[in-house]
N, CA, C, O and the ligand as a Tripos MOL2 file, in Angstrom:
@<TRIPOS>MOLECULE
protein
  257   255    65     0     0
PROTEIN
NO_CHARGES

@<TRIPOS>ATOM
      1 N           0.5700   -1.2020  -11.8290 N.3       1 MET1
      2 CA          1.1310    0.1180  -12.1570 C.3       1 MET1
      3 C           2.5090    0.2410  -11.5050 C.2       1 MET1
      4 O           2.6520   -0.0040  -10.3080 O.2       1 MET1
      5 N           3.5140    0.6160  -12.2800 N.am      2 ALA2
      6 CA          4.8760    0.7190  -11.7590 C.3       2 ALA2
      7 C           5.0590    2.0400  -11.0100 C.2       2 ALA2
      8 O           4.8930    3.1210  -11.5760 O.2       2 ALA2
      9 N           5.4020    1.9300   -9.7320 N.am      3 MET3
     10 CA          5.6520    3.1020   -8.8860 C.3       3 MET3
     11 C           6.7860    2.7500   -7.9370 C.2       3 MET3
     12 O           7.1120    1.5790   -7.7400 O.2       3 MET3
     13 N           7.3900    3.7990   -7.3460 N.am      4 TYR4
     14 CA          8.4750    3.5590   -6.4070 C.3       4 TYR4
     15 C           7.9460    2.9170   -5.1240 C.2       4 TYR4
     16 O           6.9390    3.3590   -4.5710 O.2       4 TYR4
     17 N           8.6250    1.8800   -4.6580 N.am      5 CYS5
     18 CA          8.2770    1.2350   -3.3920 C.3       5 CYS5
     19 C           9.3450    1.5920   -2.3580 C.2       5 CYS5
     20 O          10.5350    1.3710   -2.5810 O.2       5 CYS5
     21 N           8.9070    2.1450   -1.2250 N.am      6 ASP6
     22 CA          9.8530    2.6640   -0.2370 C.3       6 ASP6
     23 C          10.5350    1.5700    0.5720 C.2       6 ASP6
     24 O          11.5380    1.8380    1.2320 O.2       6 ASP6
     25 N          10.0210    0.3450    0.5400 N.am      7 THR7
     26 CA         10.7180   -0.7470    1.2300 C.3       7 THR7
     27 C          11.5690   -1.5690    0.2600 C.2       7 THR7
     28 O          12.6210   -2.0780    0.6460 O.2       7 THR7
     29 N          11.1250   -1.7040   -1.0020 N.am      8 CYS8
     30 CA         11.9640   -2.3580   -2.0170 C.3       8 CYS8
     31 C          13.0900   -1.4240   -2.4730 C.2       8 CYS8
     32 O          14.1250   -1.8850   -2.9540 O.2       8 CYS8
     33 N          12.8830   -0.1130   -2.3190 N.am      9 LYS9
     34 CA         13.8320    0.9050   -2.7880 C.3       9 LYS9
     35 C          14.0200    0.8320   -4.2970 C.2       9 LYS9
     36 O          15.1220    1.0320   -4.8080 O.2       9 LYS9
     37 N          12.9340    0.5460   -5.0020 N.am     10 SER10
     38 CA         12.9890    0.4770   -6.4590 C.3      10 SER10
     39 C          11.5780    0.6150   -7.0150 C.2      10 SER10
     40 O          10.5990    0.5270   -6.2740 O.2      10 SER10
     41 N          11.4800    0.8330   -8.3340 N.am     11 ASP11
     42 CA         10.1690    0.8820   -8.9840 C.3      11 ASP11
     43 C           9.6260   -0.5350   -9.1130 C.2      11 ASP11
     44 O          10.2880   -1.4220   -9.6530 O.2      11 ASP11
     45 N           8.4180   -0.7340   -8.6110 N.am     12 GLU12
     46 CA          7.8020   -2.0670   -8.6320 C.3      12 GLU12
     47 C           6.3590   -1.9460   -9.0950 C.2      12 GLU12
     48 O           5.7560   -0.8760   -9.0060 O.2      12 GLU12
     49 N           5.8170   -3.0380   -9.5840 N.am     13 GLU13
     50 CA          4.4040   -3.0660   -9.9500 C.3      13 GLU13
     51 C           3.5480   -2.9960   -8.6860 C.2      13 GLU13
     52 O           3.8540   -3.6260   -7.6740 O.2      13 GLU13
     53 N           2.4690   -2.2150   -8.7680 N.am     14 HIS14
     54 CA          1.5040   -2.1030   -7.6720 C.3      14 HIS14
     55 C           0.1180   -2.4070   -8.2050 C.2      14 HIS14
     56 O          -0.1560   -2.2320   -9.3920 O.2      14 HIS14
     57 N          -0.7510   -2.8640   -7.3210 N.am     15 ARG15
     58 CA         -2.1470   -3.0820   -7.6950 C.3      15 ARG15
     59 C          -3.0370   -2.4260   -6.6530 C.2      15 ARG15
     60 O          -2.5980   -2.1000   -5.5500 O.2      15 ARG15
     61 N          -4.3150   -2.2390   -7.0330 N.am     16 ARG16
     62 CA         -5.3110   -1.7430   -6.0970 C.3      16 ARG16
     63 C          -5.6210   -2.8140   -5.0560 C.2      16 ARG16
     64 O          -5.3510   -3.9950   -5.2740 O.2      16 ARG16
     65 N          -6.1870   -2.3980   -3.9250 N.am     17 LEU17
     66 CA         -6.5410   -3.3360   -2.8760 C.3      17 LEU17
     67 C          -7.8970   -3.9980   -3.1520 C.2      17 LEU17
     68 O          -8.7810   -3.3990   -3.7640 O.2      17 LEU17
     69 N          -8.0370   -5.2290   -2.6940 N.am     18 SER18
     70 CA         -9.3360   -5.9030   -2.7610 C.3      18 SER18
     71 C         -10.2590   -5.3120   -1.6980 C.2      18 SER18
     72 O          -9.8200   -4.5680   -0.8210 O.2      18 SER18
     73 N         -11.5310   -5.6520   -1.7880 N.am     19 THR19
     74 CA        -12.5050   -5.1730   -0.7980 C.3      19 THR19
     75 C         -12.1090   -5.5980    0.6120 C.2      19 THR19
     76 O         -12.1900   -4.8010    1.5470 O.2      19 THR19
     77 N         -11.6830   -6.8430    0.7680 N.am     20 GLU20
     78 CA        -11.2600   -7.3450    2.0910 C.3      20 GLU20
     79 C         -10.0200   -6.6090    2.5930 C.2      20 GLU20
     80 O          -9.9270   -6.2700    3.7730 O.2      20 GLU20
     81 N          -9.0810   -6.3680    1.7010 N.am     21 GLU21
     82 CA         -7.8500   -5.6620    2.0920 C.3      21 GLU21
     83 C          -8.1460   -4.2240    2.5010 C.2      21 GLU21
     84 O          -7.5470   -3.7070    3.4440 O.2      21 GLU21
     85 N          -9.0820   -3.5700    1.7840 N.am     22 LYS22
     86 CA         -9.4690   -2.2090    2.1480 C.3      22 LYS22
     87 C         -10.0940   -2.1820    3.5390 C.2      22 LYS22
     88 O          -9.8230   -1.2760    4.3280 O.2      22 LYS22
     89 N         -10.9270   -3.1730    3.8390 N.am     23 ALA23
     90 CA        -11.5570   -3.2360    5.1620 C.3      23 ALA23
     91 C         -10.4910   -3.4130    6.2380 C.2      23 ALA23
     92 O         -10.5550   -2.7800    7.2920 O.2      23 ALA23
     93 N          -9.5170   -4.2710    5.9730 N.am     24 TRP24
     94 CA         -8.4220   -4.4910    6.9310 C.3      24 TRP24
     95 C          -7.6600   -3.1870    7.1690 C.2      24 TRP24
     96 O          -7.3420   -2.8560    8.3110 O.2      24 TRP24
     97 N          -7.3710   -2.4540    6.1100 N.am     25 LEU25
     98 CA         -6.5790   -1.2270    6.2280 C.3      25 LEU25
     99 C          -7.3520   -0.1140    6.9460 C.2      25 LEU25
    100 O          -6.7750    0.6350    7.7350 O.2      25 LEU25
    101 N          -8.6510   -0.0090    6.6720 N.am     26 ARG26
    102 CA         -9.4630    0.9760    7.3920 C.3      26 ARG26
    103 C          -9.4130    0.7090    8.8900 C.2      26 ARG26
    104 O          -9.2850    1.6310    9.6960 O.2      26 ARG26
    105 N          -9.5180   -0.5700    9.2500 N.am     27 HIS27
    106 CA         -9.4550   -0.9460   10.6640 C.3      27 HIS27
    107 C          -8.0720   -0.6670   11.2490 C.2      27 HIS27
    108 O          -7.9510   -0.1900   12.3770 O.2      27 HIS27
    109 N          -7.0370   -0.9680   10.4750 N.am     28 ARG28
    110 CA         -5.6460   -0.8290   10.9290 C.3      28 ARG28
    111 C          -5.2610    0.6320   11.1460 C.2      28 ARG28
    112 O          -4.5360    0.9530   12.0890 O.2      28 ARG28
    113 N          -5.7460    1.5150   10.2720 N.am     29 THR29
    114 CA         -5.2840    2.9080   10.2980 C.3      29 THR29
    115 C          -6.3150    3.8870   10.8480 C.2      29 THR29
    116 O          -5.9610    5.0020   11.2300 O.2      29 THR29
    117 N          -7.5950    3.4850   10.8950 N.am     30 GLY30
    118 CA         -8.6360    4.4250   11.2760 C.3      30 GLY30
    119 C          -9.0450    5.3600   10.1590 C.2      30 GLY30
    120 O          -9.9140    6.2130   10.3420 O.2      30 GLY30
    121 N          -8.4100    5.2020    8.9810 N.am     31 ARG31
    122 CA         -8.7920    6.0100    7.8180 C.3      31 ARG31
    123 C         -10.1640    5.5900    7.3220 C.2      31 ARG31
    124 O         -10.5000    4.4060    7.3130 O.2      31 ARG31
    125 N         -10.9510    6.5750    6.9080 N.am     32 LYS32
    126 CA        -12.2500    6.2500    6.3210 C.3      32 LYS32
    127 C         -12.1130    5.9170    4.8410 C.2      32 LYS32
    128 O         -12.8000    5.0380    4.3210 O.2      32 LYS32
    129 N         -11.2070    6.6370    4.1670 N.am     33 ASN33
    130 CA        -11.0540    6.4590    2.7210 C.3      33 ASN33
    131 C          -9.6800    5.8610    2.4100 C.2      33 ASN33
    132 O          -8.6510    6.4890    2.6610 O.2      33 ASN33
    133 N          -9.6730    4.6560    1.8680 N.am     34 VAL34
    134 CA         -8.4090    4.0210    1.4820 C.3      34 VAL34
    135 C          -8.4090    3.6980   -0.0230 C.2      34 VAL34
    136 O          -7.6560    2.8440   -0.4910 O.2      34 VAL34
    137 N          -9.2710    4.4030   -0.7600 N.am     35 GLU35
    138 CA         -9.4040    4.1320   -2.2020 C.3      35 GLU35
    139 C          -8.1380    4.5020   -2.9760 C.2      35 GLU35
    140 O          -7.9240    4.0170   -4.0870 O.2      35 GLU35
    141 N          -7.2980    5.3630   -2.3860 N.am     36 ASP36
    142 CA         -6.1060    5.8310   -3.0960 C.3      36 ASP36
    143 C          -4.8670    4.9960   -2.7850 C.2      36 ASP36
    144 O          -3.7560    5.3590   -3.1710 O.2      36 ASP36
    145 N          -5.0600    3.8720   -2.0840 N.am     37 VAL37
    146 CA         -3.9180    3.0650   -1.6550 C.3      37 VAL37
    147 C          -3.6100    1.9570   -2.6620 C.2      37 VAL37
    148 O          -4.5110    1.3270   -3.2150 O.2      37 VAL37
    149 N          -2.3000    1.7350   -2.8850 N.am     38 TRP38
    150 CA         -1.8030    0.6870   -3.7740 C.3      38 TRP38
    151 C          -0.8830   -0.2330   -2.9650 C.2      38 TRP38
    152 O          -0.2790    0.1840   -1.9770 O.2      38 TRP38
    153 N          -0.7900   -1.4870   -3.4030 N.am     39 VAL39
    154 CA          0.1000   -2.4340   -2.7320 C.3      39 VAL39
    155 C           1.1650   -2.9280   -3.7180 C.2      39 VAL39
    156 O           0.8690   -3.2360   -4.8720 O.2      39 VAL39
    157 N           2.3990   -2.9960   -3.2360 N.am     40 CYS40
    158 CA          3.5090   -3.5120   -4.0360 C.3      40 CYS40
    159 C           3.3150   -5.0110   -4.2610 C.2      40 CYS40
    160 O           3.0360   -5.7500   -3.3170 O.2      40 CYS40
    161 N           3.4640   -5.4630   -5.5160 N.am     41 THR41
    162 CA          3.2090   -6.8720   -5.8300 C.3      41 THR41
    163 C           4.4880   -7.6990   -5.8810 C.2      41 THR41
    164 O           4.4430   -8.8800   -6.2250 O.2      41 THR41
    165 N           5.6230   -7.1020   -5.5450 N.am     42 ARG42
    166 CA          6.8650   -7.8810   -5.5150 C.3      42 ARG42
    167 C           6.7160   -8.9650   -4.4420 C.2      42 ARG42
    168 O           6.2950   -8.6720   -3.3230 O.2      42 ARG42
    169 N           7.0620  -10.2260   -4.7780 N.am     43 PRO43
    170 CA          6.8770  -11.3170   -3.8160 C.3      43 PRO43
    171 C           7.5360  -11.0180   -2.4720 C.2      43 PRO43
    172 O           8.7090  -10.6480   -2.4140 O.2      43 PRO43
    173 N           6.7670  -11.1810   -1.3910 N.am     44 GLY44
    174 CA          7.2850  -10.9720   -0.0480 C.3      44 GLY44
    175 C           7.2480   -9.5340    0.4260 C.2      44 GLY44
    176 O           7.6440   -9.2610    1.5590 O.2      44 GLY44
    177 N           6.7830   -8.5910   -0.4060 N.am     45 CYS45
    178 CA          6.7930   -7.1910    0.0080 C.3      45 CYS45
    179 C           5.4360   -6.7660    0.5660 C.2      45 CYS45
    180 O           5.2650   -6.6740    1.7820 O.2      45 CYS45
    181 N           4.4620   -6.5030   -0.3290 N.am     46 ARG46
    182 CA          3.1050   -6.0980    0.0630 C.3      46 ARG46
    183 C           3.0800   -4.7820    0.8400 C.2      46 ARG46
    184 O           2.1480   -4.5370    1.6060 O.2      46 ARG46
    185 N           4.0750   -3.9490    0.6570 N.am     47 ASN47
    186 CA          4.0840   -2.6260    1.2810 C.3      47 ASN47
    187 C           3.0410   -1.7260    0.6120 C.2      47 ASN47
    188 O           2.7690   -1.8470   -0.5830 O.2      47 ASN47
    189 N           2.4640   -0.8240    1.4070 N.am     48 LEU48
    190 CA          1.3960    0.0490    0.9210 C.3      48 LEU48
    191 C           1.8830    1.4670    0.6910 C.2      48 LEU48
    192 O           2.7520    1.9580    1.4110 O.2      48 LEU48
    193 N           1.3120    2.1330   -0.3290 N.am     49 ARG49
    194 CA          1.5630    3.5320   -0.6130 C.3      49 ARG49
    195 C           0.3030    4.1070   -1.2430 C.2      49 ARG49
    196 O          -0.6240    3.3650   -1.5670 O.2      49 ARG49
    197 N           0.2650    5.4400   -1.4190 N.am     50 THR50
    198 CA         -0.8070    6.0270   -2.2110 C.3      50 THR50
    199 C          -0.2250    6.4510   -3.5530 C.2      50 THR50
    200 O           0.9830    6.3640   -3.7730 O.2      50 THR50
    201 N          -1.0870    6.9050   -4.4380 N.am     51 GLY51
    202 CA         -0.6220    7.3190   -5.7560 C.3      51 GLY51
    203 C           0.3710    8.4720   -5.6960 C.2      51 GLY51
    204 O           1.2730    8.5690   -6.5280 O.2      51 GLY51
    205 N           0.1980    9.3440   -4.7080 N.am     52 PHE52
    206 CA          1.0310   10.5370   -4.6200 C.3      52 PHE52
    207 C           2.1430   10.4330   -3.5830 C.2      52 PHE52
    208 O           3.1400   11.1500   -3.6800 O.2      52 PHE52
    209 N           1.9960    9.5750   -2.6160 N.am     53 ASP53
    210 CA          2.9230    9.5460   -1.4770 C.3      53 ASP53
    211 C           3.4980    8.1420   -1.3120 C.2      53 ASP53
    212 O           2.7630    7.1770   -1.1050 O.2      53 ASP53
    213 N           4.8530    8.0420   -1.4080 N.am     54 LYS54
    214 CA          5.4730    6.7230   -1.2830 C.3      54 LYS54
    215 C           5.4740    6.2260    0.1540 C.2      54 LYS54
    216 O           5.6640    5.0370    0.4080 O.2      54 LYS54
    217 N           5.2560    7.1610    1.1100 N.am     55 ARG55
    218 CA          5.2280    6.7500    2.5160 C.3      55 ARG55
    219 C           4.1310    7.5290    3.2460 C.2      55 ARG55
    220 O           4.4330    8.4490    4.0070 O.2      55 ARG55
    221 N           2.8740    7.1780    3.0260 N.am     56 PRO56
    222 CA          1.7540    7.9790    3.5550 C.3      56 PRO56
    223 C           1.4640    7.7390    5.0310 C.2      56 PRO56
    224 O           0.7120    8.5000    5.6400 O.2      56 PRO56
    225 N           2.0410    6.7040    5.6120 N.am     57 PHE57
    226 CA          1.7470    6.3770    7.0100 C.3      57 PHE57
    227 C           2.9690    6.6560    7.8740 C.2      57 PHE57
    228 O           4.0840    6.7430    7.3600 O.2      57 PHE57
    229 N           2.7680    6.7980    9.1890 N.am     58 ALA58
    230 CA          3.8750    7.1050   10.1060 C.3      58 ALA58
    231 C           4.9270    6.0070   10.0590 C.2      58 ALA58
    232 O           6.1220    6.2700   10.1960 O.2      58 ALA58
    233 N           4.4740    4.7820    9.8650 N.am     59 GLU59
    234 CA          5.4000    3.6630    9.7030 C.3      59 GLU59
    235 C           4.9690    2.8750    8.4630 C.2      59 GLU59
    236 O           3.8310    3.0040    8.0100 O.2      59 GLU59
    237 N           5.8660    2.0700    7.9200 N.am     60 HIS60
    238 CA          5.5020    1.2470    6.7840 C.3      60 HIS60
    239 C           4.4200    0.2580    7.1830 C.2      60 HIS60
    240 O           4.4930   -0.3500    8.2510 O.2      60 HIS60
    241 N           3.4300    0.0970    6.3390 N.am     61 ILE61
    242 CA          2.3850   -0.9000    6.5750 C.3      61 ILE61
    243 C           2.3960   -1.8910    5.4250 C.2      61 ILE61
    244 O           2.3290   -1.5080    4.2570 O.2      61 ILE61
    245 N           2.4840   -3.1790    5.7730 N.am     62 ARG62
    246 CA          2.4210   -4.2440    4.7680 C.3      62 ARG62
    247 C           1.1230   -5.0200    4.9810 C.2      62 ARG62
    248 O           0.7090   -5.2490    6.1170 O.2      62 ARG62
    249 N           0.4970   -5.4140    3.9020 N.am     63 LEU63
    250 CA         -0.6900   -6.2520    4.0260 C.3      63 LEU63
    251 C          -0.3040   -7.5860    4.6530 C.2      63 LEU63
    252 O           0.7700   -8.1080    4.3560 O.2      63 LEU63
    253 N          -1.1530   -8.1550    5.5170 N.am     64 PRO64
    254 CA         -0.8530   -9.4590    6.1310 C.3      64 PRO64
    255 C          -0.9190  -10.5870    5.0990 C.2      64 PRO64
    256 O          -0.6950  -11.7490    5.4380 O.2      64 PRO64
    257 ZN          7.8570   -3.3470   -2.4640 Zn       65 ZN65
@<TRIPOS>BOND
     1     1     2 1
     2     2     3 1
     3     3     4 2
     4     3     5 am
     5     5     6 1
     6     6     7 1
     7     7     8 2
     8     7     9 am
     9     9    10 1
    10    10    11 1
    11    11    12 2
    12    11    13 am
    13    13    14 1
    14    14    15 1
    15    15    16 2
    16    15    17 am
    17    17    18 1
    18    18    19 1
    19    19    20 2
    20    19    21 am
    21    21    22 1
    22    22    23 1
    23    23    24 2
    24    23    25 am
    25    25    26 1
    26    26    27 1
    27    27    28 2
    28    27    29 am
    29    29    30 1
    30    30    31 1
    31    31    32 2
    32    31    33 am
    33    33    34 1
    34    34    35 1
    35    35    36 2
    36    35    37 am
    37    37    38 1
    38    38    39 1
    39    39    40 2
    40    39    41 am
    41    41    42 1
    42    42    43 1
    43    43    44 2
    44    43    45 am
    45    45    46 1
    46    46    47 1
    47    47    48 2
    48    47    49 am
    49    49    50 1
    50    50    51 1
    51    51    52 2
    52    51    53 am
    53    53    54 1
    54    54    55 1
    55    55    56 2
    56    55    57 am
    57    57    58 1
    58    58    59 1
    59    59    60 2
    60    59    61 am
    61    61    62 1
    62    62    63 1
    63    63    64 2
    64    63    65 am
    65    65    66 1
    66    66    67 1
    67    67    68 2
    68    67    69 am
    69    69    70 1
    70    70    71 1
    71    71    72 2
    72    71    73 am
    73    73    74 1
    74    74    75 1
    75    75    76 2
    76    75    77 am
    77    77    78 1
    78    78    79 1
    79    79    80 2
    80    79    81 am
    81    81    82 1
    82    82    83 1
    83    83    84 2
    84    83    85 am
    85    85    86 1
    86    86    87 1
    87    87    88 2
    88    87    89 am
    89    89    90 1
    90    90    91 1
    91    91    92 2
    92    91    93 am
    93    93    94 1
    94    94    95 1
    95    95    96 2
    96    95    97 am
    97    97    98 1
    98    98    99 1
    99    99   100 2
   100    99   101 am
   101   101   102 1
   102   102   103 1
   103   103   104 2
   104   103   105 am
   105   105   106 1
   106   106   107 1
   107   107   108 2
   108   107   109 am
   109   109   110 1
   110   110   111 1
   111   111   112 2
   112   111   113 am
   113   113   114 1
   114   114   115 1
   115   115   116 2
   116   115   117 am
   117   117   118 1
   118   118   119 1
   119   119   120 2
   120   119   121 am
   121   121   122 1
   122   122   123 1
   123   123   124 2
   124   123   125 am
   125   125   126 1
   126   126   127 1
   127   127   128 2
   128   127   129 am
   129   129   130 1
   130   130   131 1
   131   131   132 2
   132   131   133 am
   133   133   134 1
   134   134   135 1
   135   135   136 2
   136   135   137 am
   137   137   138 1
   138   138   139 1
   139   139   140 2
   140   139   141 am
   141   141   142 1
   142   142   143 1
   143   143   144 2
   144   143   145 am
   145   145   146 1
   146   146   147 1
   147   147   148 2
   148   147   149 am
   149   149   150 1
   150   150   151 1
   151   151   152 2
   152   151   153 am
   153   153   154 1
   154   154   155 1
   155   155   156 2
   156   155   157 am
   157   157   158 1
   158   158   159 1
   159   159   160 2
   160   159   161 am
   161   161   162 1
   162   162   163 1
   163   163   164 2
   164   163   165 am
   165   165   166 1
   166   166   167 1
   167   167   168 2
   168   167   169 am
   169   169   170 1
   170   170   171 1
   171   171   172 2
   172   171   173 am
   173   173   174 1
   174   174   175 1
   175   175   176 2
   176   175   177 am
   177   177   178 1
   178   178   179 1
   179   179   180 2
   180   179   181 am
   181   181   182 1
   182   182   183 1
   183   183   184 2
   184   183   185 am
   185   185   186 1
   186   186   187 1
   187   187   188 2
   188   187   189 am
   189   189   190 1
   190   190   191 1
   191   191   192 2
   192   191   193 am
   193   193   194 1
   194   194   195 1
   195   195   196 2
   196   195   197 am
   197   197   198 1
   198   198   199 1
   199   199   200 2
   200   199   201 am
   201   201   202 1
   202   202   203 1
   203   203   204 2
   204   203   205 am
   205   205   206 1
   206   206   207 1
   207   207   208 2
   208   207   209 am
   209   209   210 1
   210   210   211 1
   211   211   212 2
   212   211   213 am
   213   213   214 1
   214   214   215 1
   215   215   216 2
   216   215   217 am
   217   217   218 1
   218   218   219 1
   219   219   220 2
   220   219   221 am
   221   221   222 1
   222   222   223 1
   223   223   224 2
   224   223   225 am
   225   225   226 1
   226   226   227 1
   227   227   228 2
   228   227   229 am
   229   229   230 1
   230   230   231 1
   231   231   232 2
   232   231   233 am
   233   233   234 1
   234   234   235 1
   235   235   236 2
   236   235   237 am
   237   237   238 1
   238   238   239 1
   239   239   240 2
   240   239   241 am
   241   241   242 1
   242   242   243 1
   243   243   244 2
   244   243   245 am
   245   245   246 1
   246   246   247 1
   247   247   248 2
   248   247   249 am
   249   249   250 1
   250   250   251 1
   251   251   252 2
   252   251   253 am
   253   253   254 1
   254   254   255 1
   255   255   256 2
@<TRIPOS>SUBSTRUCTURE
     1 MET1         2 RESIDUE 1 A MET
     2 ALA2         6 RESIDUE 1 A ALA
     3 MET3        10 RESIDUE 1 A MET
     4 TYR4        14 RESIDUE 1 A TYR
     5 CYS5        18 RESIDUE 1 A CYS
     6 ASP6        22 RESIDUE 1 A ASP
     7 THR7        26 RESIDUE 1 A THR
     8 CYS8        30 RESIDUE 1 A CYS
     9 LYS9        34 RESIDUE 1 A LYS
    10 SER10       38 RESIDUE 1 A SER
    11 ASP11       42 RESIDUE 1 A ASP
    12 GLU12       46 RESIDUE 1 A GLU
    13 GLU13       50 RESIDUE 1 A GLU
    14 HIS14       54 RESIDUE 1 A HIS
    15 ARG15       58 RESIDUE 1 A ARG
    16 ARG16       62 RESIDUE 1 A ARG
    17 LEU17       66 RESIDUE 1 A LEU
    18 SER18       70 RESIDUE 1 A SER
    19 THR19       74 RESIDUE 1 A THR
    20 GLU20       78 RESIDUE 1 A GLU
    21 GLU21       82 RESIDUE 1 A GLU
    22 LYS22       86 RESIDUE 1 A LYS
    23 ALA23       90 RESIDUE 1 A ALA
    24 TRP24       94 RESIDUE 1 A TRP
    25 LEU25       98 RESIDUE 1 A LEU
    26 ARG26      102 RESIDUE 1 A ARG
    27 HIS27      106 RESIDUE 1 A HIS
    28 ARG28      110 RESIDUE 1 A ARG
    29 THR29      114 RESIDUE 1 A THR
    30 GLY30      118 RESIDUE 1 A GLY
    31 ARG31      122 RESIDUE 1 A ARG
    32 LYS32      126 RESIDUE 1 A LYS
    33 ASN33      130 RESIDUE 1 A ASN
    34 VAL34      134 RESIDUE 1 A VAL
    35 GLU35      138 RESIDUE 1 A GLU
    36 ASP36      142 RESIDUE 1 A ASP
    37 VAL37      146 RESIDUE 1 A VAL
    38 TRP38      150 RESIDUE 1 A TRP
    39 VAL39      154 RESIDUE 1 A VAL
    40 CYS40      158 RESIDUE 1 A CYS
    41 THR41      162 RESIDUE 1 A THR
    42 ARG42      166 RESIDUE 1 A ARG
    43 PRO43      170 RESIDUE 1 A PRO
    44 GLY44      174 RESIDUE 1 A GLY
    45 CYS45      178 RESIDUE 1 A CYS
    46 ARG46      182 RESIDUE 1 A ARG
    47 ASN47      186 RESIDUE 1 A ASN
    48 LEU48      190 RESIDUE 1 A LEU
    49 ARG49      194 RESIDUE 1 A ARG
    50 THR50      198 RESIDUE 1 A THR
    51 GLY51      202 RESIDUE 1 A GLY
    52 PHE52      206 RESIDUE 1 A PHE
    53 ASP53      210 RESIDUE 1 A ASP
    54 LYS54      214 RESIDUE 1 A LYS
    55 ARG55      218 RESIDUE 1 A ARG
    56 PRO56      222 RESIDUE 1 A PRO
    57 PHE57      226 RESIDUE 1 A PHE
    58 ALA58      230 RESIDUE 1 A ALA
    59 GLU59      234 RESIDUE 1 A GLU
    60 HIS60      238 RESIDUE 1 A HIS
    61 ILE61      242 RESIDUE 1 A ILE
    62 ARG62      246 RESIDUE 1 A ARG
    63 LEU63      250 RESIDUE 1 A LEU
    64 PRO64      254 RESIDUE 1 A PRO
    65 ZN65       257 GROUP 0 **** ****
């Protein structure tokens, strides 16, 4: 899904997180619900956002 990426500074394709990635993010942020999170698929980016918020976390979080 094409959405604005706050680290690419452009509209990029995003995908939903895998089960393993969701578990990693819950641990990383302490959030219980990460179902609304998308990851930028531009090579080398992997920055996270939600459907409504381009920067939902205090700092940018990229998947490892
Ligand atoms: Zn990006």
